[in-house]
Kinemage of the C-alpha trace (Angstrom):
@kinemage 1
@onewidth
@group {chain A} dominant
@subgroup {mainchain}
@vectorlist {calphas} color= white
{ca met a 1} P -17.496 -8.191 -6.870
{ca asp a 2} L -16.522 -4.903 -8.544
{ca thr a 3} L -14.260 -5.794 -11.460
{ca his a 4} L -12.544 -2.387 -11.260
{ca arg a 5} L -11.142 -3.193 -7.811
{ca tyr a 6} L -7.546 -4.425 -7.716
{ca cys a 7} L -5.203 -5.483 -4.936
{ca val a 8} L -1.413 -5.163 -4.918
{ca ile a 9} L 0.382 -7.281 -2.314
{ca met a 10} L 3.883 -5.927 -1.719
{ca ala a 11} L 6.174 -8.846 -0.862
{ca gly a 12} L 9.589 -7.571 -1.864
{ca gly a 13} L 11.206 -6.980 1.503
{ca ser a 14} L 12.248 -10.557 2.227
{ca ser a 15} L 11.524 -14.089 1.078
{ca pro a 16} L 7.737 -14.577 1.038
{ca gly a 17} L 6.448 -16.846 3.775
{ca val a 18} L 3.167 -18.112 5.164
{ca tyr a 19} L 1.910 -14.555 5.646
{ca leu a 20} L 1.841 -14.068 1.872
{ca arg a 21} L -0.609 -16.968 1.634
{ca met a 22} L -2.679 -15.516 4.485
{ca thr a 23} L -2.731 -12.051 2.922
{ca tyr a 24} L -3.750 -13.425 -0.473
{ca asp a 25} L -6.542 -15.484 1.087
{ca arg a 26} L -7.756 -12.491 3.121
{ca phe a 27} L -8.175 -10.307 0.061
{ca ser a 28} L -9.512 -13.067 -2.186
{ca arg a 29} L -12.541 -13.364 0.119
{ca phe a 30} L -13.879 -10.088 -1.272
{ca met a 31} L -11.723 -9.252 -4.317
{ca pro a 32} L -11.732 -10.895 -7.766
{ca arg a 33} L -8.787 -13.311 -7.695
{ca glu a 34} L -7.822 -12.316 -11.219
{ca asn a 35} L -7.350 -8.754 -9.904
{ca ile a 36} L -4.895 -9.635 -7.122
{ca leu a 37} L -1.258 -8.928 -8.028
{ca val a 38} L 1.821 -9.846 -6.012
{ca val a 39} L 5.065 -7.890 -6.370
{ca thr a 40} L 8.199 -9.655 -5.177
{ca leu a 41} L 11.864 -10.007 -6.072
{ca ala a 42} L 12.679 -12.230 -9.029
{ca lys a 43} L 14.872 -14.410 -6.824
{ca tyr a 44} L 11.775 -15.285 -4.768
{ca ala a 45} L 9.639 -16.221 -7.777
{ca ala a 46} L 9.783 -19.960 -7.117
{ca thr a 47} L 8.814 -19.501 -3.467
{ca ala a 48} L 5.888 -17.271 -4.404
{ca arg a 49} L 4.629 -19.816 -6.936
{ca ile a 50} L 4.786 -22.595 -4.337
{ca leu a 51} L 2.820 -20.487 -1.872
{ca leu a 52} L 0.325 -19.296 -4.501
{ca pro a 53} L 0.130 -21.991 -7.189
{ca glu a 54} L -3.155 -20.585 -8.494
{ca ile a 55} L -1.920 -17.050 -9.204
{ca pro a 56} L -1.846 -16.221 -12.947
{ca glu a 57} L 1.661 -15.699 -14.298
{ca lys a 58} L 0.771 -12.151 -15.390
{ca asn a 59} L -0.207 -11.286 -11.800
{ca leu a 60} L 3.202 -12.152 -10.323
{ca leu a 61} L 5.282 -9.020 -10.902
{ca leu a 62} L 8.980 -9.746 -10.446
{ca glu a 63} L 11.354 -6.986 -9.391
{ca pro a 64} L 14.937 -7.508 -10.579
{ca phe a 65} L 16.304 -5.461 -7.650
{ca gly a 66} L 14.983 -4.294 -4.305
{ca arg a 67} L 14.157 -0.589 -4.571
{ca lys a 68} L 11.601 -0.116 -1.744
{ca thr a 69} L 7.915 0.664 -2.156
{ca ala a 70} L 7.835 3.644 -4.556
{ca pro a 71} L 9.274 1.776 -7.583
{ca cys a 72} L 7.179 -1.234 -6.554
{ca met a 73} L 4.010 0.859 -6.736
{ca ala a 74} L 5.023 2.480 -10.022
{ca tyr a 75} L 5.539 -0.979 -11.539
{ca ala a 76} L 2.196 -2.262 -10.238
{ca thr a 77} L 0.233 0.870 -11.122
{ca tyr a 78} L 1.422 1.037 -14.695
{ca thr a 79} L 0.738 -2.697 -15.087
{ca ile a 80} L -2.832 -2.299 -13.840
{ca leu a 81} L -3.465 0.784 -15.973
{ca thr a 82} L -2.666 -1.219 -19.112
{ca arg a 83} L -5.527 -3.532 -18.122
{ca asp a 84} L -8.040 -1.088 -16.685
{ca pro a 85} L -7.775 2.740 -16.847
{ca asp a 86} L -10.619 2.978 -14.301
{ca ala a 87} L -8.966 0.722 -11.735
{ca leu a 88} L -9.122 1.282 -7.983
{ca ile a 89} L -6.197 -0.182 -6.046
{ca val a 90} L -5.720 -1.339 -2.473
{ca ala a 91} L -2.029 -1.890 -1.723
{ca ser a 92} L -0.875 -3.889 1.277
{ca pro a 93} L 2.332 -5.364 2.696
{ca cys a 94} L 2.288 -9.143 3.005
{ca asp a 95} L 3.498 -9.215 6.614
{ca leu a 96} L 0.483 -7.937 8.569
{ca val a 97} L -1.782 -9.789 10.974
{ca ile a 98} L -5.478 -8.856 10.853
{ca arg a 99} L -7.642 -10.203 13.668
{ca asp a 100} L -11.127 -9.652 12.234
{ca asp a 101} L -11.335 -10.471 8.551
{ca asp a 102} L -15.008 -9.550 8.256
{ca met a 103} L -14.477 -6.092 9.719
{ca phe a 104} L -11.369 -5.678 7.596
{ca ala a 105} L -13.352 -6.480 4.447
{ca ala a 106} L -16.099 -4.036 5.444
{ca thr a 107} L -13.539 -1.312 6.113
{ca ile a 108} L -11.807 -1.774 2.762
{ca asp a 109} L -15.224 -1.712 1.063
{ca glu a 110} L -16.035 1.620 2.720
{ca met a 111} L -12.646 3.004 1.673
{ca phe a 112} L -13.245 1.896 -1.907
{ca gly a 113} L -16.588 3.672 -1.824
{ca phe a 114} L -15.014 6.943 -0.689
{ca val a 115} L -12.080 6.766 -3.081
{ca ser a 116} L -14.304 5.995 -6.064
{ca gly a 117} L -15.902 9.419 -5.677
{ca asn a 118} L -12.879 11.414 -4.491
{ca asp a 119} L -9.407 11.952 -5.978
{ca val a 120} L -7.519 11.201 -2.756
{ca leu a 121} L -4.728 8.955 -1.518
{ca met a 122} L -6.194 7.023 1.394
{ca thr a 123} L -4.208 5.243 4.089
{ca leu a 124} L -5.555 2.962 6.774
{ca gly a 125} L -4.755 4.329 10.223
{ca ile a 126} L -4.428 2.256 13.413
{ca val a 127} L -5.345 3.702 16.799
{ca pro a 128} L -2.051 3.397 18.726
{ca arg a 129} L -1.961 1.220 21.841
{ca ser a 130} L 1.296 2.671 23.183
{ca pro a 131} L 4.050 5.168 22.250
{ca asp a 132} L 5.832 2.629 20.045
{ca val a 133} L 8.901 4.054 18.266
{ca asn a 134} L 8.893 1.335 15.602
{ca phe a 135} L 5.920 2.704 13.683
{ca gly a 136} L 5.276 5.755 11.568
{ca tyr a 137} L 2.635 8.191 12.854
{ca ile a 138} L -0.017 10.107 10.948
{ca gln a 139} L -1.635 13.231 12.369
{ca val a 140} L -5.125 14.179 11.174
{ca lys a 141} L -6.665 17.642 11.005
{ca glu a 142} L -9.738 16.709 13.032
{ca gly a 143} L -7.721 16.962 16.268
{ca arg a 144} L -8.483 15.413 19.651
{ca gly a 145} L -11.222 12.830 19.469
{ca ala a 146} L -10.197 11.579 16.045
{ca trp a 147} L -9.695 8.084 17.467
{ca glu a 148} L -13.449 7.801 18.029
{ca met a 149} L -14.420 8.800 14.508
{ca glu a 150} L -15.566 6.307 11.885
{ca cys a 151} L -15.200 8.315 8.710
{ca pro a 152} L -12.426 9.506 6.365
{ca leu a 153} L -10.123 12.068 7.996
{ca gln a 154} L -7.814 14.556 6.327
{ca val a 155} L -4.112 14.043 6.968
{ca lys a 156} L -2.072 16.870 8.486
{ca thr a 157} L 1.422 15.380 8.940
{ca phe a 158} L 3.443 12.168 8.638
{ca thr a 159} L 6.255 11.376 11.084
{ca glu a 160} L 8.452 8.327 10.508
{ca lys a 161} L 9.485 6.409 13.652
{ca pro a 162} L 9.784 9.281 16.168
{ca pro a 163} L 11.900 9.139 19.341
{ca leu a 164} L 10.077 7.927 22.460
{ca glu a 165} L 9.528 11.387 23.953
{ca leu a 166} L 7.808 12.579 20.790
{ca ala a 167} L 5.772 9.389 20.448
{ca glu a 168} L 4.487 9.934 23.995
{ca val a 169} L 3.363 13.454 23.035
{ca phe a 170} L 1.619 12.053 19.960
{ca ile a 171} L -0.324 9.553 22.054
{ca arg a 172} L -1.480 12.216 24.524
{ca thr a 173} L -2.953 14.404 21.791
{ca gly a 174} L -5.372 11.756 20.524
{ca glu a 175} L -4.939 12.911 16.944
{ca phe a 176} L -2.150 10.603 15.747
{ca phe a 177} L -2.545 7.137 14.231
{ca trp a 178} L -0.053 4.421 13.449
{ca asn a 179} L 0.635 4.060 9.746
{ca ser a 180} L -0.611 0.579 8.799
{ca gly a 181} L 1.132 0.546 5.416
{ca ile a 182} L -2.186 -0.203 3.674
{ca phe a 183} L -3.197 2.299 0.974
{ca leu a 184} L -6.173 2.734 -1.327
{ca trp a 185} L -6.644 5.013 -4.362
{ca lys a 186} L -7.594 5.333 -7.991
{ca ala a 187} L -4.825 4.071 -10.240
{ca ser a 188} L -5.023 7.319 -12.207
{ca val a 189} L -4.607 9.452 -9.068
{ca ile a 190} L -1.585 7.628 -7.654
{ca arg a 191} L -0.065 7.823 -11.128
{ca glu a 192} L -0.534 11.613 -11.143
{ca glu a 193} L 0.975 12.026 -7.687
{ca met a 194} L 3.929 9.735 -8.361
{ca glu a 195} L 4.696 11.558 -11.597
{ca arg a 196} L 4.453 14.871 -9.724
{ca tyr a 197} L 6.589 13.984 -6.709
{ca ile a 198} L 8.943 11.185 -7.778
{ca pro a 199} L 9.710 11.821 -11.455
{ca asp a 200} L 13.162 10.326 -10.899
{ca val a 201} L 11.293 7.019 -10.586
{ca thr a 202} L 8.395 7.392 -12.995
{ca glu a 203} L 10.440 8.780 -15.883
{ca leu a 204} L 12.372 5.513 -15.920
{ca phe a 205} L 9.109 3.777 -16.840
{ca his a 206} L 8.587 5.984 -19.919
{ca gly a 207} L 6.937 3.825 -22.567
{ca trp a 208} L 5.149 1.686 -19.972
{ca glu a 209} L 2.013 1.546 -22.126
{ca thr a 210} L 3.673 -1.040 -24.360
{ca gly a 211} L 6.788 -2.055 -22.418
{ca ile a 212} L 5.637 -2.849 -18.889
{ca gly a 213} L 5.082 -6.551 -19.590
{ca asp a 214} L 8.622 -7.051 -20.899
{ca pro a 215} L 11.122 -8.222 -18.222
{ca ala a 216} L 13.936 -6.421 -20.080
{ca phe a 217} L 11.998 -3.131 -19.908
{ca val a 218} L 11.427 -3.585 -16.183
{ca glu a 219} L 15.075 -4.457 -15.554
{ca arg a 220} L 16.258 -1.320 -17.359
{ca ala a 221} L 13.870 0.819 -15.316
{ca tyr a 222} L 14.877 -0.750 -12.000
{ca ala a 223} L 18.586 -0.550 -12.742
{ca glu a 224} L 18.480 3.235 -12.385
{ca cys a 225} L 15.685 3.533 -9.795
{ca pro a 226} L 16.566 5.166 -6.480
{ca lys a 227} L 15.656 3.331 -3.299
{ca ile a 228} L 12.718 5.336 -2.015
{ca ser a 229} L 9.616 4.515 -0.019
{ca leu a 230} L 6.140 5.532 -1.100
{ca asp a 231} L 5.613 7.227 2.268
{ca tyr a 232} L 8.675 9.430 1.915
{ca gly a 233} L 8.389 10.048 -1.810
{ca val a 234} L 4.665 10.709 -2.123
{ca met a 235} L 2.524 10.455 1.015
{ca glu a 236} L 4.532 12.939 3.080
{ca arg a 237} L 4.351 15.507 0.258
{ca thr a 238} L 0.970 15.133 -1.412
{ca glu a 239} L -1.958 17.419 -0.564
{ca arg a 240} L -4.367 14.585 -1.290
{ca ala a 241} L -3.605 12.386 1.737
{ca trp a 242} L -6.545 11.092 3.782
{ca leu a 243} L -6.850 8.458 6.507
{ca tyr a 244} L -9.531 5.951 7.425
{ca pro a 245} L -9.487 4.808 11.080
{ca ala a 246} L -9.339 1.029 11.530
{ca lys a 247} L -11.424 -0.630 14.242
{ca phe a 248} L -10.160 -4.194 13.824
{ca gly a 249} L -7.165 -5.885 15.434
{ca trp a 250} L -3.897 -5.271 13.609
{ca ala a 251} L -0.249 -6.135 14.123
{ca asp a 252} L 2.996 -6.005 12.204
{ca val a 253} L 4.574 -9.460 12.081
{ca asp a 254} L 7.929 -8.005 13.110
{ca arg a 255} L 6.335 -6.653 16.314
{ca leu a 256} L 4.554 -9.830 17.449
């Protein structure tokens, strides 16, 4: 296993449940366990420890307040950078169902390979099964036929939960994917893009090099953090966005 590969499981939306255990186990099949971090709200700390009794204390990052995924990723990224400046990170929600773990592992491995040689922000795209208005959509520059491709694609636009009529248009074009919520990048690159596009978040973590492990430092940073998603704050604005098409079964727990 590549010791520079890290995983961040984002579990701050609600109380962690069985899917946190499943997500941790899925990634631990091909990631060093000591490199898997879980970010959740401090009030769910006890639940997370029951579900994952083996996780090192330093790998359970506790958010004092819910501030959506951009502050979550800033917290995790700065934490990882204090351990490994050359880190590569895959970030995933804890509430996804993956129906082929072997193919999932192979896909993430291919994404790691691409990201290691390219300064991009990669997202995992799902070929849509229907014009579902509950998902975000990502358009790629390769145009019609993109669904059949098995290589990294350059992102053209992001659209968050469109109305049905627009979602139907997206499906007909063959160049839009569902946004899976799974991302992969170099820690140094996501740091650069967060500091470029969401300084109102990252500036609150000034001094992270020595302070990020102190709960009081984190609480002060979170107290002033705006509630902002990584998609809205960074991915919709960066010029470094790429997509890798997924070929395995995928579902959002909320849509089962």
